[in-house]
One Martini backbone bead per residue (centre of mass of N, CA, C, O) as a GRO file, in nm:
protein
  155
    1UNK     BB    1  -1.275   0.636   1.180
    2UNK     BB    2  -1.467   0.444   0.939
    3UNK     BB    3  -1.484   0.186   0.689
    4UNK     BB    4  -1.665  -0.107   0.566
    5UNK     BB    5  -1.730  -0.384   0.447
    6UNK     BB    6  -1.994  -0.602   0.428
    7UNK     BB    7  -1.858  -0.819   0.609
    8UNK     BB    8  -1.897  -0.609   0.881
    9UNK     BB    9  -2.204  -0.638   0.979
   10UNK     BB   10  -2.165  -0.866   1.162
   11UNK     BB   11  -2.063  -0.954   1.478
   12UNK     BB   12  -1.863  -1.184   1.409
   13UNK     BB   13  -1.688  -1.022   1.218
   14UNK     BB   14  -1.607  -0.805   1.414
   15UNK     BB   15  -1.465  -0.999   1.615
   16UNK     BB   16  -1.252  -1.087   1.421
   17UNK     BB   17  -1.129  -0.809   1.360
   18UNK     BB   18  -1.051  -0.747   1.660
   19UNK     BB   19  -0.871  -0.991   1.697
   20UNK     BB   20  -0.669  -0.926   1.464
   21UNK     BB   21  -0.595  -0.639   1.546
   22UNK     BB   22  -0.478  -0.696   1.831
   23UNK     BB   23  -0.268  -0.906   1.746
   24UNK     BB   24  -0.108  -0.739   1.530
   25UNK     BB   25  -0.044  -0.502   1.716
   26UNK     BB   26   0.134  -0.678   1.909
   27UNK     BB   27   0.339  -0.737   1.655
   28UNK     BB   28   0.359  -0.450   1.474
   29UNK     BB   29   0.084  -0.439   1.312
   30UNK     BB   30  -0.149  -0.358   1.055
   31UNK     BB   31  -0.480  -0.368   0.998
   32UNK     BB   32  -0.650  -0.317   0.687
   33UNK     BB   33  -0.786  -0.600   0.602
   34UNK     BB   34  -1.083  -0.820   0.551
   35UNK     BB   35  -1.157  -1.128   0.389
   36UNK     BB   36  -1.452  -1.331   0.314
   37UNK     BB   37  -1.469  -1.621   0.115
   38UNK     BB   38  -1.649  -1.875   0.020
   39UNK     BB   39  -1.815  -1.911   0.283
   40UNK     BB   40  -1.544  -1.870   0.477
   41UNK     BB   41  -1.293  -2.031   0.354
   42UNK     BB   42  -1.160  -1.756   0.277
   43UNK     BB   43  -0.894  -1.584   0.439
   44UNK     BB   44  -0.811  -1.234   0.404
   45UNK     BB   45  -0.505  -1.061   0.499
   46UNK     BB   46  -0.419  -0.718   0.552
   47UNK     BB   47  -0.095  -0.574   0.595
   48UNK     BB   48   0.110  -0.343   0.797
   49UNK     BB   49   0.415  -0.131   0.807
   50UNK     BB   50   0.665   0.036   0.866
   51UNK     BB   51   0.828  -0.001   0.549
   52UNK     BB   52   0.672  -0.257   0.513
   53UNK     BB   53   0.602  -0.575   0.361
   54UNK     BB   54   0.714  -0.906   0.368
   55UNK     BB   55   0.740  -1.243   0.338
   56UNK     BB   56   0.828  -1.290   0.632
   57UNK     BB   57   0.585  -1.153   0.760
   58UNK     BB   58   0.367  -1.337   0.628
   59UNK     BB   59   0.462  -1.596   0.760
   60UNK     BB   60   0.450  -1.518   1.057
   61UNK     BB   61   0.150  -1.441   1.058
   62UNK     BB   62   0.031  -1.704   0.950
   63UNK     BB   63   0.132  -1.884   1.180
   64UNK     BB   64  -0.006  -1.735   1.410
   65UNK     BB   65  -0.304  -1.731   1.299
   66UNK     BB   66  -0.348  -2.029   1.279
   67UNK     BB   67  -0.335  -2.079   1.581
   68UNK     BB   68  -0.548  -1.874   1.669
   69UNK     BB   69  -0.795  -1.987   1.500
   70UNK     BB   70  -0.790  -2.271   1.640
   71UNK     BB   71  -0.840  -2.171   1.929
   72UNK     BB   72  -1.103  -1.998   1.830
   73UNK     BB   73  -1.272  -2.170   1.631
   74UNK     BB   74  -1.221  -2.083   1.323
   75UNK     BB   75  -1.374  -2.125   1.021
   76UNK     BB   76  -1.142  -2.245   0.766
   77UNK     BB   77  -0.933  -2.331   0.476
   78UNK     BB   78  -0.787  -2.041   0.394
   79UNK     BB   79  -0.490  -1.850   0.432
   80UNK     BB   80  -0.418  -1.499   0.357
   81UNK     BB   81  -0.123  -1.304   0.345
   82UNK     BB   82  -0.085  -0.943   0.295
   83UNK     BB   83  -0.023  -0.674   0.138
   84UNK     BB   84  -0.193  -0.383   0.020
   85UNK     BB   85  -0.020  -0.241  -0.177
   86UNK     BB   86   0.004   0.033  -0.387
   87UNK     BB   87  -0.329   0.050  -0.369
   88UNK     BB   88  -0.411   0.127  -0.102
   89UNK     BB   89  -0.636   0.112   0.140
   90UNK     BB   90  -0.852   0.372   0.282
   91UNK     BB   91  -1.022   0.410   0.606
   92UNK     BB   92  -0.891   0.562   0.823
   93UNK     BB   93  -0.796   0.853   0.948
   94UNK     BB   94  -0.497   0.763   0.988
   95UNK     BB   95  -0.448   0.701   0.684
   96UNK     BB   96  -0.479   0.994   0.584
   97UNK     BB   97  -0.262   1.120   0.761
   98UNK     BB   98  -0.020   0.939   0.657
   99UNK     BB   99  -0.099   1.025   0.329
  100UNK     BB  100  -0.012   1.298   0.304
  101UNK     BB  101   0.061   1.416  -0.034
  102UNK     BB  102  -0.091   1.201  -0.181
  103UNK     BB  103  -0.232   1.009  -0.416
  104UNK     BB  104  -0.594   0.978  -0.478
  105UNK     BB  105  -0.874   0.755  -0.494
  106UNK     BB  106  -1.222   0.843  -0.510
  107UNK     BB  107  -1.547   0.734  -0.368
  108UNK     BB  108  -1.872   0.841  -0.348
  109UNK     BB  109  -2.184   0.801  -0.227
  110UNK     BB  110  -2.239   1.119  -0.265
  111UNK     BB  111  -2.252   1.353  -0.475
  112UNK     BB  112  -2.030   1.613  -0.599
  113UNK     BB  113  -2.102   1.809  -0.841
  114UNK     BB  114  -2.197   1.536  -1.004
  115UNK     BB  115  -1.970   1.368  -0.845
  116UNK     BB  116  -1.785   1.056  -0.732
  117UNK     BB  117  -1.510   1.083  -0.876
  118UNK     BB  118  -1.161   1.114  -0.753
  119UNK     BB  119  -0.841   1.278  -0.826
  120UNK     BB  120  -0.577   1.351  -0.583
  121UNK     BB  121  -0.449   1.551  -0.329
  122UNK     BB  122  -0.373   1.493   0.004
  123UNK     BB  123  -0.380   1.753   0.240
  124UNK     BB  124  -0.622   1.699   0.468
  125UNK     BB  125  -0.725   1.610   0.817
  126UNK     BB  126  -1.029   1.719   0.989
  127UNK     BB  127  -1.298   1.638   1.150
  128UNK     BB  128  -1.395   1.440   0.898
  129UNK     BB  129  -1.223   1.620   0.688
  130UNK     BB  130  -1.127   1.620   0.353
  131UNK     BB  131  -0.855   1.749   0.163
  132UNK     BB  132  -0.878   1.792  -0.187
  133UNK     BB  133  -0.665   1.818  -0.469
  134UNK     BB  134  -0.815   1.945  -0.778
  135UNK     BB  135  -0.690   2.118  -1.012
  136UNK     BB  136  -0.624   2.348  -0.778
  137UNK     BB  137  -0.865   2.249  -0.607
  138UNK     BB  138  -1.034   2.265  -0.292
  139UNK     BB  139  -1.186   1.984  -0.131
  140UNK     BB  140  -1.458   1.904   0.085
  141UNK     BB  141  -1.467   1.585   0.250
  142UNK     BB  142  -1.649   1.339   0.390
  143UNK     BB  143  -1.571   1.046   0.535
  144UNK     BB  144  -1.871   0.935   0.541
  145UNK     BB  145  -1.885   0.959   0.205
  146UNK     BB  146  -1.697   0.721   0.166
  147UNK     BB  147  -1.661   0.429  -0.017
  148UNK     BB  148  -1.369   0.477  -0.152
  149UNK     BB  149  -1.004   0.445  -0.093
  150UNK     BB  150  -0.692   0.509  -0.279
  151UNK     BB  151  -0.396   0.474  -0.380
  152UNK     BB  152  -0.169   0.606  -0.611
  153UNK     BB  153   0.061   0.464  -0.784
  154UNK     BB  154   0.413   0.473  -0.800
  155UNK     BB  155   0.600   0.416  -1.120
   0.00000   0.00000   0.00000
């Protein structure tokens, strides 16, 4: 279960996502997000792995994906491969499970108690329900109601 950016509405984009996801998974990486900007000319791929991604990982992935995209005849002008950053986007239920105990910033599609934005500690995820601790209070939030969720960087 997860949610996607508007980029993933059409079937062609979903096929690209699945192609990249299966390829990166086979290389030992996780596809976090794909952005296609400037009418498809810029393709930005965010990847992660246990222990984090470094520049050598990005070079390896970029070289591999450049060849794959050429073979698959996918039109783009520039490919960027990057780590998801300290404020990593959380999309899939597995992301929320992985980062239990961490601080997160959430935006809901539909307000809860008159509020759409929350910052708190991710306590649990079970059956599509996220438990978020906000100022000592535990809130139950449906993953399907999340518009955006990011880790709060530890600085």
